[in-house]
C-alpha positions in Angstrom: 0.2 4.6 23.9 -3.0 2.7 24.7 -4.7 1.0 21.7 -7.8 2.8 20.7 -11.0 1.5 19.1 -9.2 0.3 16.0 -6.4 -1.5 17.9 -6.5 -4.8 19.7 -6.3 -4.4 23.5 -3.3 -6.0 25.0 -1.6 -6.5 21.6 2.1 -5.6 21.5 2.8 -2.2 19.9 3.7 -2.2 16.2 6.7 0.1 17.0 8.6 0.5 20.2 11.2 3.3 20.5 13.4 3.6 23.5 15.9 6.4 24.4 16.6 7.0 20.7 19.4 9.4 19.9 20.3 10.3 16.3 23.2 12.5 15.2 23.4 13.9 11.7 26.0 16.2 10.3 27.6 16.4 13.7 24.4 17.7 15.3 22.1 15.7 17.6 18.7 15.8 15.9 16.7 13.3 18.0 17.2 13.5 21.8 16.4 10.3 23.7 12.9 9.7 22.2 10.6 7.1 23.8 7.5 6.1 21.9 5.1 3.2 21.5 3.0 3.0 18.3 -0.1 0.8 18.7 -1.3 -1.5 16.0 -4.3 -0.9 13.8 -4.4 2.9 14.1 -3.6 5.9 12.1 -0.9 7.8 13.9 -0.2 11.4 13.0 3.4 12.5 13.4 3.0 16.3 13.5 5.4 19.2 13.8 7.1 22.0 11.9 9.8 21.5 9.4 13.1 20.5 11.1 11.3 18.9 14.1 12.7 15.4 13.4 9.8 13.7 11.7 11.6 12.4 8.7 14.6 11.2 10.8 12.3 9.4 13.2 10.6 7.7 10.3 13.9 6.7 8.8 14.9 5.0 12.0 11.6 3.1 12.0 12.2 1.7 8.5 15.8 0.9 9.4 17.6 3.2 6.9 18.9 5.7 9.5 22.1 5.2 11.5 21.3 5.7 15.2 23.8 6.8 17.9 22.1 5.0 20.8 18.8 3.6 21.9 16.6 1.0 20.2 13.8 0.7 17.7 11.7 -2.5 17.5 9.3 -3.0 14.6 6.7 -5.8 14.6 8.8 -7.6 17.3 12.1 -7.3 15.4 15.0 -4.8 15.3 14.2 -2.0 12.8 15.7 -2.8 9.4 15.7 -6.6 9.9 15.6 -8.3 6.4 12.4 -10.2 7.4 10.6 -6.9 7.8 11.0 -5.9 4.2 7.7 -7.3 2.9 5.9 -6.3 6.1 6.8 -2.6 6.1 5.9 -0.1 3.4 7.7 3.3 3.3 6.9 6.3 1.1 9.4 9.2 1.1 8.6 12.8 0.3 10.2 12.5 -3.2 8.7 9.9 -5.6 10.7 6.7 -5.4 9.7 4.9 -8.6 11.2 4.6 -12.1 10.2 7.6 -14.3 10.8 5.8 -17.6 8.4 3.0 -16.8 4.6 3.2 -16.8 2.6 3.1 -13.7 1.6 -0.5 -14.2 5.2 -1.6 -15.1 6.5 0.0 -11.9 3.9 -1.7 -9.8 4.4 -5.1 -11.5 8.1 -4.7 -10.7 7.5 -4.0 -7.0 4.9 -6.7 -6.8 7.4 -9.2 -8.2 9.9 -8.3 -5.6 7.3 -8.6 -2.8 6.0 -11.9 -4.2 2.5 -10.4 -4.9 0.3 -11.2 -7.8 -1.3 -9.2 -10.6 -4.4 -8.7 -8.4 -2.3 -6.8 -6.0 -1.2 -4.5 -8.8 -4.8 -3.8 -9.8 -5.9 -3.3 -6.2 -3.1 -0.8 -5.5 -3.8 1.2 -8.7 -7.5 1.4 -7.7 -6.6 2.4 -4.1 -4.7 5.5 -5.3 -7.2 6.3 -8.1 -4.7 5.9 -11.0 -6.6 3.5 -13.2 -6.8 6.2 -15.9 -3.1 6.7 -15.9 -1.9 3.0 -15.5 -0.4 3.0 -19.0 1.4 6.3 -18.8 5.1 6.7 -18.0 5.7 8.2 -14.6 7.8 11.1 -16.0 4.7 12.3 -17.9 2.6 12.5 -14.7 2.1 15.5 -12.3 4.1 15.5 -9.1 1.0 14.5 -7.1 0.3 11.6 -9.4 3.9 10.4 -9.2 3.6 10.6 -5.4 0.6 8.3 -5.6 2.5 5.8 -7.7 5.1 5.6 -4.9 2.2 5.0 -2.4 0.8 2.3 -4.7 4.3 0.7 -4.9 4.3 0.5 -1.1 0.7 -0.9 -1.0 1.2 -3.9 -3.4 2.8 -6.0 -0.6 -0.2 -5.3 1.7 2.2 -4.2 4.5 1.4 -4.5 8.2 3.1 -1.1 8.8 2.9 1.8 6.4 5.2 4.7 7.0 4.3 7.8 5.0 6.4 11.0 4.9 4.1 13.9 4.2 2.1 12.0 1.5 -0.6 14.7 1.0 1.7 17.6 0.3 0.6 19.4 -2.9 -2.6 17.4 -3.4 -6.0 19.0 -4.0 -8.5 18.8 -1.2 -10.6 16.0 -2.8 -7.6 13.8 -3.3 -6.3 14.5 0.2 -9.7 13.5 1.6 -9.7 10.3 -0.4 -6.2 9.3 0.7 -7.1 9.9 4.3 -10.1 7.7 3.9 -7.8 5.0 2.4 -5.5 5.3 5.4 -8.5 4.8 7.7 -9.6 1.8 5.7 -6.2 0.2 5.9 -6.2 0.7 9.7 -9.6 -0.8 10.0 -8.3 -3.8 8.1 -5.5 -4.2 10.7 -2.6 -2.2 9.3 -0.7 0.4 11.3 -0.3 3.7 9.4 2.2 6.4 10.5 1.7 9.6 8.6 3.8 12.7 9.0 2.6 16.2 8.3 3.2 19.8 9.2 -0.4 20.7 8.5 -2.1 20.7 11.9 -5.6 20.4 10.5 -4.8 16.8 9.4 -4.8 16.0 13.1 -8.5 15.5 13.1 -8.1 12.5 10.7 -5.8 10.6 13.1 -6.5 8.2 15.9 -3.5 9.4 17.9 -1.0 12.2 17.6 2.7 12.5 18.3 3.8 16.2 18.3 7.5 16.8 17.7 9.6 19.9 18.1 13.3 20.2 18.1 13.8 16.4 18.0 11.7 15.8 21.2 8.2 14.5 21.7 6.0 17.3 23.1 2.9 15.1 23.3 1.7 11.6 22.6 -2.1 11.6 22.9 -5.5 11.6 21.2 -6.7 14.9 19.8 -9.4 15.0 22.5 -6.8 14.4 25.1 -4.6 17.2 23.8 -7.5 19.6 23.6 -8.5 18.7 27.2 -5.0 19.2 28.6 -4.4 22.5 26.9 -7.9 24.0 26.7 -7.1 24.8 23.0 -9.8 24.8 20.3 -7.7 22.9 17.7 -4.4 20.9 17.3 -2.5 24.0 16.3 -3.6 25.8 19.4 -2.6 22.8 21.5 0.8 22.6 19.9 1.4 26.3 20.6 0.3 25.9 24.2 2.8 23.1 24.6 5.6 25.0 23.0 4.9 28.0 25.2 4.9 25.8 28.3 1.3 26.7 29.3 0.6 23.1 30.3 2.5 20.3 31.9 3.6 17.0 30.4 1.2 14.9 32.4 
């Protein structure tokens, strides 16, 4: 990838993936993936369910056993202990304590990250949960609980934020607001990798990585994809690539 307007020209990529192969349950699910993720951009990892998005994200944050290949994150091997405060990861399922309040959860994660109370207040505001800060997580809606998980990842002010389908089940206004937050984080220098199976979210990303069957179909800007395929939108471009109507160049 070439850094776009939000990335620094000549700066080393935030993530470098080389010839990555992952086997799960006896089946190869990632097939020799190569990928560079530039810094300071919002990268959309798009594809249908089962395409390998979550597995690829797990390798980036260092919680997935790989069969071969390498993943380098911020200049270090994925999963290196020194990366823990520098990488935020939000899974599809909420990963916070349901019996604690929103604020108690964030204070706990802030303590682990060595962040102060101001970081807790900032994260609560970023995900628009100020009105629920004193409520226990188990009393929140699913979407609200997901935002608590996002806030927990934000308290450390990570350089790389990896988000696995963070907007699923959210109303249109909140989806819009979260995408604006992702853009703001990238403008401030963070790298944000967001997975989705909703192709219309492609318009909100600086760059797109399209996955299918554990392989990268395309790695380009939306304009680049539309130009290559002649499609009117990201879904049309994806289908054109699947049907082999364009080359890989």
